[in-house]
ZAMARGU-4260 file (C-alpha; in steps of 0.2 Angstrom, whole numbers, plus 5000, padded with zeros to 4 digits):
<rodrens>
0) 4999/5000/4999 | 5006/5017/4995 | 5003/5032/5007 | 4996/5048/4999 | 5007/5062/4997
5) 5007/5078/5009 | 5006/5094/5001 | 5021/5106/5003 | 5008/5120/5009 | 4999/5108/5020
10) 4997/5120/5035 | 4990/5133/5022 | 4977/5120/5016 | 4971/5114/5033 | 4968/5133/5038
15) 4957/5135/5023 | 4947/5120/5028 | 4945/5126/5045 | 4935/5141/5037 | 4921/5128/5033
20) 4917/5125/5051 | 4915/5106/5046 | 4920/5091/5056 | 4915/5074/5060 | 4901/5080/5070
25) 4895/5094/5060 | 4889/5090/5042 | 4882/5101/5028 | 4865/5095/5024 | 4864/5105/5008
30) 4877/5091/5000 | 4865/5077/5004 | 4856/5079/4987 | 4873/5079/4978 | 4879/5062/4986
35) 4862/5054/4983 | 4861/5060/4965 | 4878/5054/4963 | 4874/5036/4969 | 4859/5035/4958
40) 4867/5042/4943 | 4882/5030/4943 | 4873/5016/4950 | 4884/5013/4965 | 4880/5010/4982
45) 4891/5023/4991 | 4894/5041/4988 | 4902/5054/4999 | 4910/5072/5000 | 4925/5068/5010
50) 4935/5080/5018 | 4954/5077/5021 | 4960/5083/5039 | 4977/5083/5046 | 4979/5063/5050
55) 4960/5059/5048 | 4946/5061/5034 | 4929/5065/5038 | 4912/5066/5029 | 4903/5082/5024
60) 4889/5072/5018 | 4887/5053/5013 | 4876/5040/5007 | 4876/5021/5009 | 4892/5022/5020
65) 4895/5011/5036 | 4908/5012/5049 | 4925/5012/5041 | 4943/5016/5044 | 4945/5035/5042
70) 4964/5037/5044 | 4971/5048/5030 | 4984/5036/5026 | 4971/5022/5020 | 4960/5036/5012
75) 4958/5035/4993 | 4952/5052/4993 | 4969/5058/5002 | 4976/5052/4985 | 4962/5061/4974
80) 4966/5079/4982 | 4984/5077/4973 | 4975/5076/4956 | 4969/5091/4945 | 4954/5081/4939
85) 4945/5064/4940 | 4955/5051/4948 | 4947/5034/4943 | 4952/5017/4950 | 4945/5004/4939
90) 4952/4989/4950 | 4959/4993/4966 | 4965/4975/4968 | 4975/4977/4952 | 4981/4995/4957
95) 4999/4995/4966 | 4992/5009/4977 | 4978/5000/4984 | 4979/4981/4982 | 4983/4978/5001
100) 4974/4994/5007 | 4963/4990/5022 | 4947/4998/5013 | 4950/4984/4999 | 4954/4969/5008
105) 4941/4974/5022 | 4925/4985/5024 | 4919/4992/5012 | 4929/4980/5000 | 4932/4994/4988
110) 4935/4988/4969 | 4929/5003/4961 | 4933/5022/4964 | 4931/5038/4956 | 4934/5055/4964
115) 4935/5074/4960 | 4944/5086/4971 | 4935/5100/4979 | 4945/5115/4981 | 4943/5132/4990
120) 4943/5149/4980 | 4961/5150/4981 | 4964/5132/4974 | 4968/5123/4990 | 4962/5105/4990
125) 4949/5103/5004 | 4941/5086/5000 | 4933/5075/4987 | 4917/5070/4979 | 4918/5053/4977
130) 4908/5037/4972 | 4913/5019/4975 | 4908/5000/4975 | 4913/4983/4979 | 4910/4979/4961
135) 4919/4984/4944 | 4912/4996/4933 | 4921/4994/4916 | 4909/5005/4908 | 4915/5021/4918
140) 4920/5032/4903 | 4925/5050/4898 | 4907/5056/4898 | 4905/5048/4915 | 4921/5058/4922
145) 4912/5074/4914 | 4897/5071/4923 | 4905/5068/4940 | 4914/5085/4937 | 4898/5093/4936
150) 4891/5086/4951 | 4908/5092/4959 | 4904/5109/4954 | 4887/5108/4963 | 4896/5102/4978
155) 4909/5115/4978 | 4896/5129/4976 | 4887/5124/4992 | 4903/5122/5002 | 4906/5140/4996
160) 4890/5146/5003 | 4894/5137/5019 | 4911/5146/5020 | 4902/5162/5017 | 4890/5159/5031
165) 4904/5154/5044 | 4914/5168/5039 | 4898/5180/5043 | 4897/5171/5060 | 4916/5170/5065
170) 4920/5189/5060 | 4905/5196/5071 | 4915/5207/5084 | 4911/5210/5101 | 4896/5220/5104
175) 4904/5235/5111 | 4918/5236/5098 | 4905/5233/5084 | 4890/5245/5091 | 4894/5252/5108
180) 4898/5268/5102 | 4888/5269/5087 | 4874/5283/5085 | 4864/5270/5076 | 4852/5261/5088
185) 4857/5241/5088 | 4849/5228/5099 | 4855/5210/5102 | 4843/5196/5108 | 4842/5177/5109
190) 4829/5165/5104 | 4818/5168/5120 | 4818/5187/5113 | 4829/5192/5129 | 4839/5207/5125
195) 4857/5203/5128 | 4865/5218/5122 | 4860/5236/5116 | 4869/5252/5115 | 4866/5269/5122
200) 4858/5274/5105 | 4845/5260/5107 | 4841/5264/5125 | 4839/5282/5122 | 4827/5278/5108
205) 4815/5267/5119 | 4818/5280/5134 | 4825/5266/5145 | 4841/5267/5156 | 4856/5257/5147
210) 4855/5245/5162 | 4837/5240/5160 | 4842/5227/5145 | 4844/5214/5158 | 4826/5213/5162
215) 4818/5217/5145 | 4813/5206/5131 | 4813/5213/5113 | 4795/5211/5110 | 4792/5223/5124
220) 4800/5236/5113 | 4786/5233/5100 | 4769/5238/5098 | 4756/5225/5105 | 4749/5223/5086
225) 4767/5218/5080 | 4772/5205/5093 | 4764/5190/5087 | 4770/5193/5069 | 4788/5195/5075
230) 4787/5180/5088 | 4782/5170/5072 | 4796/5177/5062 | 4809/5172/5077 | 4801/5154/5080
235) 4802/5150/5061 | 4820/5156/5060 | 4824/5145/5075 | 4817/5130/5067 | 4828/5132/5050
240) 4843/5139/5059 | 4842/5153/5046 | 4832/5169/5041 | 4834/5164/5022 | 4817/5163/5013
245) 4808/5172/5027 | 4798/5186/5022 | 4804/5200/5033 | 4795/5218/5035 | 4805/5233/5031
250) 4795/5243/5044 | 4786/5241/5061 | 4780/5250/5075 | 4789/5252/5091 | 4784/5256/5110
255) 4793/5267/5121 | 4795/5265/5140 | 4781/5279/5141 | 4769/5269/5131 | 4771/5280/5115
260) 4772/5273/5098 | 4783/5277/5083 | 4787/5270/5066 | 4804/5263/5062 | 4813/5255/5048
265) 4824/5241/5054 | 4835/5226/5047 | 4835/5210/5055 | 4850/5198/5056 | 4854/5181/5063
270) 4868/5169/5067 | 4872/5153/5075 | 4881/5156/5092 | 4884/5145/5106 | 4868/5140/5114
275) 4858/5143/5099 | 4853/5158/5087 | 4856/5175/5091 | 4847/5190/5083 | 4852/5207/5078
280) 4841/5222/5075 | 4847/5238/5067 | 4835/5253/5068 | 4842/5261/5053 | 4852/5257/5037
285) 4859/5241/5035 | 4877/5240/5041 | 4893/5240/5029 | 4896/5222/5035 | 4878/5216/5031
290) 4881/5225/5014 | 4897/5215/5012 | 4889/5198/5017 | 4875/5203/5004 | 4887/5205/4990
295) 4896/5189/4994 | 4879/5180/4992 | 4876/5190/4976 | 4892/5183/4969 | 4888/5166/4975
300) 4871/5166/4965 | 4873/5178/4951 | 4882/5179/4935 | 4894/5194/4936 | 4893/5198/4917
305) 4873/5197/4913 | 4866/5198/4931 | 4856/5182/4928 | 4856/5168/4940 | 4872/5158/4938
310) 4873/5139/4936 | 4874/5135/4954 | 4857/5144/4958 | 4850/5137/4943 | 4853/5119/4948
315) 4847/5123/4966 | 4830/5130/4959 | 4828/5115/4947 | 4830/5103/4962 | 4818/5115/4974
320) 4805/5114/4960 | 4807/5095/4958 | 4806/5091/4976 | 4791/5102/4978 | 4783/5091/4965
325) 4781/5105/4952 | 4778/5101/4934 | 4791/5111/4925 | 4802/5113/4908 | 4821/5117/4907
330) 4827/5125/4891 | 4845/5125/4886 | 4850/5138/4875 | 4866/5140/4865 | 4871/5154/4853
335) 4874/5147/4836 | 4894/5152/4829 | 4896/5164/4844 | 4914/5159/4844 | 4916/5166/4826
340) 4908/5182/4832 | 4919/5183/4847 | 4935/5180/4837 | 4930/5192/4823 | 4922/5206/4833
345) 4932/5205/4849 | 4927/5201/4867 | 4920/5218/4870 | 4907/5215/4857 | 4905/5198/4862
350) 4902/5202/4881 | 4889/5216/4874 | 4879/5202/4864 | 4880/5191/4880 | 4871/5205/4890
355) 4858/5209/4877 | 4853/5190/4876 | 4851/5189/4894 | 4842/5206/4895 | 4829/5199/4882
360) 4828/5181/4891 | 4824/5191/4907 | 4811/5201/4898 | 4803/5187/4889 | 4801/5174/4904
365) 4785/5176/4916 | 4790/5183/4932 | 4790/5166/4943 | 4802/5158/4930 | 4822/5159/4930
370) 4833/5163/4918 | 4852/5159/4920 | 4868/5160/4911 | 4876/5143/4913 | 4894/5149/4906
375) 4901/5154/4890 | 4888/5157/4876 | 4875/5145/4885 | 4860/5150/4894 | 4846/5140/4904
380) 4828/5145/4907 | 4816/5136/4920 | 4798/5136/4916 | 4789/5133/4931 | 4771/5125/4932
385) 4773/5118/4914 | 4768/5101/4909 | 4763/5103/4892 | 4776/5101/4879 | 4768/5111/4866
390) 4767/5126/4878 | 4784/5123/4882 | 4790/5123/4864 | 4780/5139/4860 | 4789/5147/4874
395) 4805/5141/4868 | 4801/5148/4850 | 4797/5165/4858 | 4813/5165/4867 | 4823/5160/4851
400) 4813/5173/4841 | 4817/5186/4854 | 4837/5182/4854 | 4836/5183/4834 | 4831/5202/4833
405) 4844/5214/4828 | 4856/5219/4839 | 4863/5237/4840 | 4881/5239/4847 | 4891/5254/4844
410) 4882/5258/4829 | 4883/5241/4821 | 4868/5230/4819 | 4871/5211/4822 | 4861/5196/4823
415) 4863/5180/4832 | 4854/5164/4831 | 4852/5153/4845 | 4847/5133/4847 | 4837/5126/4860
420) 4834/5110/4868 | 4821/5107/4881 | 4815/5093/4894 | 4801/5092/4906 | 4799/5085/4923
425) 4792/5074/4930 | 4788/5066/4914 | 4807/5064/4907 | 4817/5066/4923 | 4816/5066/4942
430) 4833/5073/4946 | 4840/5090/4942 | 4856/5084/4934 | 4846/5071/4923 | 4833/5084/4918
435) 4847/5097/4912 | 4857/5082/4904 | 4841/5078/4895 | 4839/5096/4889 | 4857/5096/4884
440) 4854/5080/4873 | 4840/5089/4865 | 4851/5103/4862 | 4863/5093/4854 | 4849/5086/4842
445) 4843/5104/4839 | 4861/5110/4833 | 4862/5094/4822 | 4847/5100/4812 | 4854/5117/4809
450) 4855/5135/4816 | 4841/5142/4826 | 4831/5126/4829 | 4822/5118/4844 | 4821/5099/4848
455) 4812/5091/4863 | 4819/5078/4873 | 4814/5060/4869 | 4820/5043/4875 | 4829/5039/4859
460) 4840/5054/4861 | 4848/5045/4876 | 4849/5029/4867 | 4857/5038/4853 | 4869/5046/4866
465) 4874/5029/4873 | 4877/5022/4856 | 4888/5037/4852 | 4897/5034/4869 | 4899/5015/4863
470) 4904/5020/4846 | 4917/5032/4852 | 4924/5019/4864 | 4925/5007/4849 | 4931/5020/4837
475) 4947/5023/4848 | 4950/5005/4848 | 4948/5004/4829 | 4960/5017/4827 | 4973/5009/4839
480) 4970/4992/4831 | 4971/4997/4814 | 4951/4991/4809 | 4949/5004/4796 | 4952/5002/4778
485) 4949/5010/4761 | 4937/5004/4748 | 4937/5012/4730 | 4923/5015/4718 | 4926/5018/4700
490) 4923/5034/4691 | 4921/5032/4672 | 4921/5044/4657 | 4904/5042/4650 | 4910/5046/4633
495) 4924/5033/4631 | 4919/5020/4646 | 4937/5023/4652 | 4940/5021/4671 | 4947/5039/4675
500) 4949/5037/4694 | 4940/5031/4710 | 4933/5038/4726 | 4941/5032/4742 | 4927/5026/4753
505) 4931/5021/4772 | 4925/5005/4779 | 4926/4998/4797 | 4931/4980/4799 | 4922/4978/4815
510) 4929/4962/4825 | 4911/4957/4830 | 4899/4965/4818 | 4910/4963/4802 | 4912/4975/4788
515) 4903/4990/4792 | 4898/5004/4778 | 4900/5023/4783 | 4882/5024/4788 | 4884/5013/4802
520) 4898/5025/4811 | 4902/5039/4802 | 4891/5052/4812 | 4899/5045/4828 | 4916/5049/4820
525) 4912/5065/4813 | 4904/5071/4830 | 4920/5064/4840 | 4937/5068/4843 | 4946/5056/4830
530) 4938/5063/4814 | 4955/5072/4810 | 4965/5058/4814 | 4956/5045/4804 | 4954/5059/4790
535) 4973/5060/4789 | 4976/5042/4788 | 4963/5040/4774 | 4972/5054/4765 | 4988/5046/4766
540) 4982/5028/4762 | 4972/5034/4747 | 4988/5044/4741 | 4999/5029/4743 | 4987/5017/4734
545) 4985/5029/4719 | 5004/5033/4718 | 5006/5014/4717 | 4994/5010/4704 | 4999/5025/4693
550) 5018/5018/4694 | 5011/5001/4689 | 5003/5007/4673 | 4987/5017/4677 | 4997/5034/4673
555) 4981/5046/4672 | 4974/5038/4687 | 4965/5051/4699 | 4959/5048/4717 | 4945/5057/4727
560) 4946/5059/4745 | 4932/5064/4757 | 4936/5076/4770 | 4930/5079/4787 | 4926/5096/4794
565) 4938/5093/4808 | 4953/5092/4796 | 4951/5111/4793 | 4951/5115/4811 | 4966/5105/4816
570) 4984/5108/4811 | 4988/5113/4793 | 4978/5103/4781 | 4986/5112/4765 | 5004/5108/4772
575) 4998/5091/4776 | 4992/5088/4759 | 5007/5095/4750 | 5019/5084/4762 | 5009/5069/4757
580) 5010/5072/4738 | 5029/5074/4740 | 5031/5059/4751 | 5022/5047/4738 | 5028/5056/4723
585) 5009/5060/4716 | 5006/5074/4705 | 4994/5088/4713 | 4982/5084/4698 | 4980/5066/4703
590) 4972/5071/4720 | 4954/5077/4721 | 4948/5083/4738 | 4930/5082/4740 | 4920/5094/4752
595) 4902/5096/4756 | 4891/5111/4760 | 4891/5108/4779 | 4910/5108/4780 | 4910/5125/4771
600) 4897/5134/4780 | 4904/5128/4797 | 4921/5134/4794 | 4919/5147/4779 | 4934/5157/4781
605) 4946/5144/4785 | 4939/5131/4772 | 4942/5146/4758 | 4959/5148/4763 | 4965/5130/4762
610) 4955/5127/4747 | 4961/5141/4738 | 4980/5138/4742 | 4978/5119/4737 | 4970/5123/4721
615) 4983/5136/4717 | 4995/5120/4717 | 4985/5111/4705 | 4975/5099/4718 | 4958/5096/4711
620) 4943/5101/4723 | 4926/5093/4720 | 4909/5100/4728 | 4900/5083/4735 | 4881/5080/4735
625) 4878/5096/4724 | 4861/5103/4723 | 4855/5097/4741 | 4860/5114/4750 | 4852/5130/4750
630) 4869/5138/4748 | 4876/5127/4733 | 4874/5141/4720 | 4882/5154/4730 | 4897/5143/4735
635) 4901/5141/4716 | 4905/5159/4714 | 4916/5159/4729 | 4926/5143/4729 | 4939/5138/4717
640) 4931/5121/4712 | 4936/5109/4698 | 4921/5098/4698 | 4903/5096/4704 | 4897/5079/4709
645) 4878/5078/4706 | 4869/5070/4720 | 4861/5053/4716 | 4844/5058/4724 | 4842/5068/4707
650) 4851/5055/4696 | 4840/5041/4701 | 4824/5049/4696 | 4828/5058/4679 | 4819/5045/4667
655) 4803/5046/4677 | 4804/5065/4684 | 4804/5079/4673 | 4808/5090/4687 | 4823/5080/4692
660) 4828/5079/4674 | 4826/5098/4673 | 4837/5100/4689 | 4851/5090/4680 | 4850/5100/4665
665) 4852/5116/4674 | 4867/5109/4684 | 4875/5104/4669 | 4873/5120/4660 | 4879/5129/4675
670) 4895/5119/4677 | 4899/5122/4659 | 4896/5141/4661 | 4908/5141/4677 | 4920/5129/4667
675) 4918/5114/4679 | 4920/5096/4676 | 4904/5086/4681 | 4902/5068/4688 | 4885/5060/4692
680) 4883/5049/4707 | 4871/5034/4710 | 4871/5028/4691 | 4863/5011/4691 | 4856/5007/4674
685) 4862/5008/4656 | 4848/5020/4650 | 4852/5032/4664 | 4870/5033/4659 | 4865/5035/4641
690) 4854/5049/4645 | 4868/5058/4655 | 4880/5055/4641 | 4868/5064/4629 | 4867/5078/4641
695) 4885/5079/4640 | 4889/5075/4659 | 4908/5071/4659 | 4909/5056/4671 | 4899/5044/4681
700) 4899/5033/4696 | 4887/5020/4703 | 4883/5001/4704 | 4882/5000/4685 | 4901/5003/4685
705) 4905/4994/4700 | 4902/4995/4719 | 4915/5002/4731 | 4928/4987/4732 | 4944/4981/4740
710) 4961/4988/4732 | 4965/4969/4725 | 4947/4970/4716 | 4949/4987/4710 | 4966/4984/4702
715) 4958/4968/4693 | 4946/4980/4686 | 4960/4991/4680 | 4968/4976/4672 | 4984/4979/4683
720) 4993/4963/4687 | 5001/4968/4703 | 5001/4965/4722 | 4992/4976/4733 | 5002/4987/4745
725) 4998/4984/4763 | 4986/4996/4771 | 4995/5007/4784 | 4989/5007/4802 | 4978/5021/4808
730) 4988/5023/4823
</rodrens>
C-alpha cells in the first residue's frame, strides 16, 4: 500500500479547511442531495463528500456508508486531492497503490473508485466528491468523468455558501467594539427574545436606562399589534437555523417606555452562536458588514457579466421545484457560431451580445420563471408549472425569436441565432442533473438540424447518446488496432467508358459486427475527437495507393478523397496535403479533395483559405452532393472548384421525373458556364448512363460501373497485375 503524498503547503490547506466549520460532528445537509444524485446516477451503493483533515478524514455528507477506517493514510480520497481532475481506480485490487489497502481487503471492500477534488476559492484542496463500489464498473468512461465533474461543481458551490455563512458568524466582533459607540440603535437578543446587548442609542430611542436591558425582552419594545408577527418570524428562523426564505417587514411600530408608539425601519440579522441562534436588529440602514455579506451571497448566486442567475443557483432552483412536486420545463439555449463572432469582433462586442441576450431572456420569461447563464454562450431557462410540451415549445420559440432580433452595438447592427433543447419534469426526469442533461441532449439534436432550431427531449436521444458513447469507445479501439480500411469505387468517362479514377471510401472491419459501411459509424466519427486523425490516415492511404497504381501502369489515374470538417480546424491541412504528395510522388492533379456544403458553412473562412491554397498548387476540389443544400449556388462563385458531383437523389429519378431531369440539365449548363467538370453519382442503369451522356455529363459513378471494392478487386478492374501494397495502420 502506498501512502498519499502530503502537500508542501499543508498548513495553509488545513487553515482553509477550517474556514468551513465542518468536522465529523458537523455535516453539511445541503450536500445530501448531491451524494444521493451521484449514487443513483452512476449506479453505485456509496457516494460521499470526504474532507481531508490532518491525520484523519471525515464526511461532510455521505450515502450508503457504514463504519469504515477514517485514517488519512488509507483514504483513497487523500490520493485524489493530489489530482487536477477525476481520479479513477478501475480495479483497486490491481492497483499498486491500493491492492493491500484495508478498505480493499476489508470493509467496504472497494473495487471501483472515482473522485473529484473540491477546492477552496484559492485553489487549495479541501476534500473529494467520490463514488465507490465493491463491484467493477468497466463502462465508466470519459462522459461519466464529465458528469462527475458537473456534480463536483454543485458540491463546490454549496461548500462556498457554507464558507460565506461561517465567515459571517466568525467575523462578528464583540458588541461594544461593533456597536457600543454607534449613533445607530443596535439591539442583540436571543431565541427567547431576551435582550442580551444594546447600545446607548437604542436605549435612548426607547427611553430606558442602559442597564434595563437585563430585564427586557425585545417584544416589549414592539407595539402589541406587532408582537405575534415578530415572534412567529423568530420561531420560524430558529426552526431552520436561518432567516433565509423568510419574508421580513421593512417597517414596524415600536413602543417606548412611556407607552408612546413610533414607526421605524429596521433590518434583522441572525447567526448561530453557542447555545443557539442570536439576532440583531438595526434600527436604521443596513451595516456595511451586512452589505458586504449580501455582496458575497450575490456573487455566489449571480452571473457577474449578465446579472442572471448562475449555474449553481439554477441547479438549486430546479432541484427545489422537483422536490416540491412541480411540473416544470428546462430549456438549454446555445448561441450558434458565437465563437466566430467573438473571434471576429472581439470580446468587448461578444460581452455586449451576451448581456443583450440575457436582457431579452429576462424580459421574455414570466415573473416566476428563472433565466440563467450557465457559462460561455450557454443559457438556461426554468419554466415553472409547465407540463404541456406544446406550451414549452411555444415558449422556447418565443425566446429564440427574441434572441434573433437585430442587436445594435456601438452603431453596428448584428444578428445572432440560437438553438434550444428542452426537457420536462417529472415526465422525463426526476433529478435536476438528469433533467438538465436531457435538455442538453435535445440541444445536441437541435444543433445537428441546423441553426436556430428547437428540439424536445425523447428517450431515443439518450439511446443515441449511449450509442455514440459506445461507438466512441469502439472507434478509439479501431484507430489503435488498425480496423479501418479503404474501398474504391470506379469513376468512368461517360463518353469513352474508360476508368478515370476512383473515390476512396472508408470501411470499418469490426471484430464482432463484420464489415461496416459509413452509415453505421460516420456520424459518431464526425461528432467525436478522432475525425481529423482518421481523415489524415485516409488521405495518406489513398495517396499511397493511387501513387502505387500510377507507377504500375494507370498513368492518368485520379483519386478522390472525402474530407472531414475537423481536418480544417486541426493543424495545417494544406501543408499536410503538400507533404503527402511529395512523400508519395503523386502529382497534385492526381488528387481530388471532396468537400460538402456543411463543411463549408461551419468553417467558411478557414475552408476557403485552405482550398484556395491547394487549388493554386493544382490539387482538384470537388463539391460533393451538389444541389441538396440551399447555399450550393452561392458557393460556386466563391470557391475555386474543379468538379461538381451531382447528388444521386436527382440522378435516380431523371427518367421518371421531369423535375429531376430539369435539375440535372440546369446543373450541367451551370457547370459548363463555370467551366467545371461534372460527375453524376448513383448511376445504376444503362439507360440512365446514356441519358447523362447525351446531356454531356463528363463522368459517372455508381453500381453500373462497380460498387466500392477492396484494392485488389479494383486493380483487377484496372487490368493491373500487381500485388496490393499493405494498408497502413491508423495509429
